[in-house]
C-alpha positions as a printed NumPy array, in Angstrom:
array([[  0.   ,   0.   ,   0.   ],
       [  2.843,   2.364,   0.876],
       [  4.486,   1.771,  -2.522],
       [  1.253,   2.692,  -4.325],
       [  1.017,   5.978,  -2.43 ],
       [  4.626,   6.897,  -3.259],
       [  4.039,   5.958,  -6.898],
       [  0.953,   8.173,  -7.032],
       [  2.827,  11.086,  -5.405],
       [  5.704,  10.632,  -7.879],
       [  3.32 ,  10.68 , -10.821],
       [  1.594,  13.779,  -9.439],
       [  4.881,  15.646,  -8.906],
       [  6.114,  14.62 , -12.362],
       [  2.867,  15.873, -13.899],
       [  3.175,  19.25 , -12.179],
       [  6.792,  19.64 , -13.318],
       [  5.859,  18.642, -16.869],
       [  2.988,  21.139, -16.884],
       [  5.174,  24.086, -15.884],
       [  8.032,  23.211, -18.248],
       [  5.598,  22.746, -21.155],
       [  3.768,  25.967, -20.331],
       [  7.034,  27.915, -20.311],
       [  8.037,  26.408, -23.664],
       [  4.692,  27.143, -25.346],
       [  4.6  ,  30.746, -24.108],
       [  8.126,  31.299, -25.44 ],
       [  7.272,  29.612, -28.744],
       [  4.119,  31.729, -29.069],
       [  6.096,  34.957, -28.718],
       [  8.607,  33.796, -31.32 ],
       [  5.744,  32.864, -33.645],
       [  4.295,  36.382, -33.43 ],
       [  7.67 ,  37.907, -34.359],
       [  8.13 ,  35.49 , -37.252],
       [  4.618,  36.106, -38.577],
       [  5.288,  39.87 , -38.637],
       [  8.39 ,  39.251, -40.763],
       [  6.442,  36.973, -43.106],
       [  3.662,  39.554, -43.497],
       [  6.21 ,  42.237, -44.397],
       [  7.842,  39.912, -46.914],
       [  4.469,  39.062, -48.454],
       [  3.597,  42.754, -48.752],
       [  6.926,  43.471, -50.475],
       [  6.419,  40.59 , -52.914],
       [  2.877,  41.742, -53.714],
       [  4.065,  45.315, -54.305],
       [  6.787,  44.137, -56.67 ],
       [  4.319,  41.885, -58.513],
       [  1.85 ,  44.754, -58.847],
       [  4.478,  47.241, -60.074],
       [  7.152,  45.102, -61.773],
       [  8.825,  47.937, -63.722],
       [  9.276,  50.235, -60.73 ],
       [ 12.958,  50.638, -59.799],
       [ 13.29 ,  49.435, -56.203],
       [ 15.959,  48.512, -53.667],
       [ 15.681,  46.432, -50.526],
       [ 16.196,  48.269, -47.247],
       [ 18.148,  46.143, -44.753],
       [ 19.006,  46.544, -41.075],
       [ 22.444,  46.038, -39.524],
       [ 21.886,  42.243, -39.416],
       [ 21.132,  42.074, -43.123],
       [ 17.427,  41.373, -42.618],
       [ 15.013,  42.992, -45.063],
       [ 13.022,  45.701, -43.27 ],
       [ 11.516,  47.613, -46.177],
       [ 11.524,  48.564, -49.806],
       [ 12.973,  51.765, -51.249],
       [ 11.093,  52.959, -54.321],
       [ 13.135,  55.208, -56.606],
       [ 10.898,  57.807, -58.196],
       [ 11.478,  60.597, -60.658],
       [  9.266,  63.145, -62.303],
       [  9.578,  65.217, -65.45 ],
       [  7.927,  68.575, -65.725]])
């Protein structure tokens, strides 16, 4: 009987530890997913712009890490 009680307590403690470790992981992964989805949305917008205006002279704007953060559109006008 004593062994069954210790087994049950061990399972309960293991379940609590697993819950907190998993919760921490999923919260961290959720935050990373939000950041990655913002980057993907920006990339999709840039691709759609370039598809809509294929002849427009453009350059990619990059940050210090080399990641694309925008699109520079070169414009000129004649009067």
